[in-house]
N, C-alpha and C positions, 0 to 999 in steps of 0.2 A: 504493500500500500504506500502510495506516495503521499506523505503527510503534508507536503507543501501545496498540494492541489486542493482547492476549496471544495470542488465537486468530486469527492473521492468515494462515494457510495453509489455504485451502479447496479443495475439489474431491475427486474420486474418488481420485486418486493418494495424497493424504494420509490419506484414510480407510482406504485399503488398507494403507498403511504402518502406521497405528495397529493394524489388525487383525493384521498380521504381527508387530508388536512384542508384542502380547498372546500370539500363538501361540508365539513364542519362549519366553516365560515359562512358558506352560502345557505346553510340550513336555517339561519336566522332570517332569511329573506323568503325562501321557497318552502313549500309544504313537505319538509323532511324533518324528522325528529332529531333535534340536536343531541339529546341524551343518548339515543340509540347509536348515533354516529360516534359520539365520544366514547361510550363504554365498549362497543363492539369493534369500532374501526380504529380507535386511537389508543385507549387505555390498555386493553388486552394485548394488542400487538406490541405496544411500547414496553410493557412488562416482560412479555415473552422475549423480545429482542435483548433486553438487559440480562435476563436470567439465562439466556442461551450461552452466554460467556461469563459465568459467575466469577472466574478468576480476574476479570477486568473490572469488576464492580468497585474495588478500592480506587482505581484511577478515575472512575466516573464521579464518585463522591469527593475525591480530591479536587476535581475540576470545578464542581458546583457546590462545594460545602458551604461557601459564604452565603449562598442563598438557601440551601436546603436545611442547614442546621438551625438557623434562627426560626424558620417556619416550623420545624419539628418542635423546637423548644416552646414556642408560644402555643402550638397545638396541644402539647402536653401540660401546659401551665394550669389550665382550668378544665382538664378533661373530665368528663363524667362517665363515659363508656369507652371501652377499648376500641369499639367499632369506629369511633370518631377519627382514629388515626388514618382511616381510609382516605380522608381528604388529602393528607400529606402524600399517601401512595399515589393518588390521582396526579398530584403535581409531579412526582418523580416520573411517572409514566408519560405524562404530557411533555415534560422536558425531553425525555428520550425521543419522542416523536418529532419534536422540533429539531433535535440534532439530526435525525434522519433526513428530514425535509431540507434543512439548511445545507447539509452536506451531500444531498442527492444530485444527480446529474441535471435535474431541472432547476434546483435551487429555490429557496424560499421567496426570493424577490420575484422571480418569474411567476410562481404560483400565486403570490399575493396580488400581483398586477391584474390577474383575471378577476379576482374578487373585487378589486378596486374599481375596475371598469364596469363590473356588474352593478356596483353601488351607484355609479353615475347614471346608468340606465334606470335604476330604481328611482332615483331622484327625479329624473325627467318624467317618468311614468306617474309618480305620485303628484308632482307639480301640476301636470296636465289635468288630473282628476280633481285636485284641490281647487284649481282655477275654475273648472267647469262647475263644481259645487257652489263656489262663490257667485258665479254668473247666474245660477239658477235660484239661489236662496238669498244672496246678499250678505252671507255670513262667512267669516274666516274661521273655518272649523280647525280642530286639531286632528290631523290625518292619522288614523290609527288602524286602517286596513290596507294591506298591500298584497297584490296578486291573489286576492280572494280569501285572505285569512287575516285574523286579528293579530297585531303585533304590538310590541312596546315602543311607543314613539321615541322615548329618550334613547334607548339602545339602538334603534334604527338610525337615528340622527347621528349618533356617535360612530356607528359603522360607516355611514356614508362620508362623514367628515374624515375619518381615518383613511378611507379610500382616496378621496380627493387630495388630501395632503400627501399621501404616498405617491400618487401620480405627479404631483408638483415636485417632490423631492427627487424622484428618479427619472422623470421624463422632461418636464417643463423647465425646471430651474437650470439644469446643465446646459440647455440650449439658449435660454435667455441670458444667462450670466456671461456667455461668450459674446453677446452683442453689446449691450450698454445698459447702464442702470435705469434709464427711463423705461426700457422694455421690461426689466425686472419689476419695476414699480407697477406697471400696467398688469403684469401677470399676477402679482400679489393682490392687487385690487380685485381682479376677476375671481381669484381663489376665495378671497374674503367675502365677496358678494355671494358666491355660490354656497359658502358655508352659512351665511346669514339667511339665504333662501331656504336651505335645508332646516335650519333652526326654526324658521317661521312656519314652514309647512307642518312640521312635527311639534311645534311649540316646545322646543327643547332648549332650555337655558343651560342644561348640563353640557350640551354640545358646544355652546358658546364658551363655557368655562374651560372645556378641554382645548378648544381652538385658541383661546386667549393664553393658556399656559404654553401651548406650542409656539405661538407667535413671540411671546416674551423670551423664551429660550432660543428660538431661531434667530431673532434679531441680535441677541447677546452673542451667540456663537458666530454668526456671520458678520457681526459688527456693521449692520445695516441700519444705523440709527435714523438717518434722514428718510430712507426708503420706508422703513417700518412706520415711522411717525406719519408720513404722508398717506400711506395706505390706510392707517387707522382713521385719520381724519376723513379720508374719502369714503370709506365704508360707513362711518357714522353718519355722514351727511346724506348719503344715498339711502341708508336705512331709515333715517328720520323722514326724508321726503316720501319714502314709500310706505310709511306708517308701520314699520316693523316693530317699533317700540310698543305700539298699541296692541298688535297681535300677540307679542310675547308676554304682555302684562295681563292678558285676559284671565289667566289661571291663578292670579294672585301670587302669594308667596309659597304656595304648596306646602304649608305647615313646617317648612324647614327650620325656622328659628324656634318654633315651639318644640319640635322633636329634639333639637340640639340642647335646648334648655332642660327638657325633661331627662335626657340621658345624663347630662352633667350633674344635675341635682341628685339623681338616684345613685350615680357613681360615688359622689362625695358623701352623701348623707347615709346611704344604706350599705354599699358594698365595700368601699375603700379604694383609694386611688392607686395604691401600690400594686395590687394584684388584680384589680378589676372585678367585674361581676360574672365573667364567664358567659357561656351560652345559656342564660337563665330563662329564656322564653318570654321575657318581659315585652309587653307591647307598649311602645312609646306613644304617649298621649292617647292610649287605649286602642290604637289602630295599627301601628307599623311595627314590623318585626326587626328592623335594622335602623341604624342611625342616620342614613342618607349622608354620611360623611366618613371617608375611609380612615383618616387619622383618629377621629373621635371614636369610630367603631373599634379600632385596635385598642385605644385607651380604655373604652368601656369593657371590652371582653377580657383584656389581658393587663390592664393597668400600665403604670410607668415601666414595669419590667418588660412587658411585651413591646411597648413603644420604643424602648431603648434598644432591644434586640433588632427590631426592624430598622431603627435609625442607623445602626452600624452598617447594615447592608446598603441602605440608601446612600450613606456617605461614600462608600467605595463605588457604588453604581454610578453616581453622578460624577465623581472624580474621574473614573476611567471612561465613562460614556462620553463626556465632553472631549476627552483626548481622542477617542475613537472616531468621532465625527461620522457616525453611522446614521443612515436614514431611520433605522429601527429605534435608535435612542430618541431622536426627535419625535418620531411617531408615538413613542410611549408617553410623551408628555400629554397627549390628548386623553389617553385613558386615565392617567393620574389626575389631570385637571377635572375630567368628567366625574370621577369618583369622589370629588369634594362635595358633590351635591346629589349623587345618583344612587349610591349604595354604601353599605358599611362593612362589607365582607372582604376579607383578605383571602381566605380559603373557604370554599363552599362547594356544594354540588355543582356540576357543570351548568353554568348559565352564560348569558351573553357576555358578561364582563371577563370571562376566561379568554374570549377571543379578542376584544379590543383593549384589554388591560394586560393580560399575561402574555399573549403572543408577542407583542413588540418587546416587552421586558425580557422574556426568555431568549429571543433571538439576539437581542443586544448582549445579554450575558454570554451567549455562545460565542459571539464575535470577540467580546472582551477576553474570554478565556480560550482563545483560538489554539494556542500552543498546548494547553492542557487537554483540550478536546482531541487534538492530534495524537497526543500520547495515549489517551483512552482508546482511540480507534486502532492504534498500533497494538495496544495490549489485547484487543479483541482478536487480532490476526497476527500474532508474533512471528509467524514464519514468512510473512510477506514484507517486502521492502518497497 
């Protein structure tokens, strides 16, 4: 095996894994069960692939210990049943799948582009129906049915935003940056308007939070202060003139401040801030099963101990991710920003956030730990060079 070759896993099994990886992402758009694809198509093959070469497992955990060990620690911190450790096993298997896809002959970037372009098509389709409904009723609805089935508008908007940003990073930006900054400004303005359109169609302020996080890190990393500022002014003006602020404010505050306050007071007054409350089944303000904020969710479930453990990983992730300058690192900012208002889970059963939050993070980690991954793949096939 040539460890210097990024695409060093060839053959039908790895092409099949890349196809199932794509299907898992698409399953949140089309009438396919995401859980079935995850369990049967990703988790079981991922575990089988790892266990097929048990002698190489120490090299795998050495490559990814900085991520997997903190996750295992906080999973065990407030564990109630041994079966709960399965969520950590899901993560290990999912990480193995991402390694296979990233190192396959197709590569994760090529596979994800298919999903990204499908998201653009989905936005065009949803926008046409959304405008038709407005023409018929005079109301700006929150679009929540796509391709004949009900879907979560927040998650759908985050998927589409991830797709458009990925196309920007891998297709548009390299072409425009070779021309001149005015072209880059126009491109960023078009991208921002498209994201604003998606957020308006699905009335998703979480998608705007995610895109805002991406833009802040993107401008900082690229040092595009003037271009970023002008693009922001432009999209704010266009959004105001188009009435996007009124469309996005129709849903009120969605109880976020009340949920956060309830979680904080219960954590401090009832559970204790050091170890947290664990998965206690509490319903915030009597309705919601999670905090709608990732850092607060970690703090609520695992206290300052859990937040510190994850903070260690975040420190090294950001430090090395900025140096890497990978599109996956920038893409991960969307999921991180979106989870500031959209969910409170770090590990959970396979849901949409596994795709728009964990996939970019895991692929970033795989690229950060490139040399260690090479050693693991060599350990799997020690007789090959």
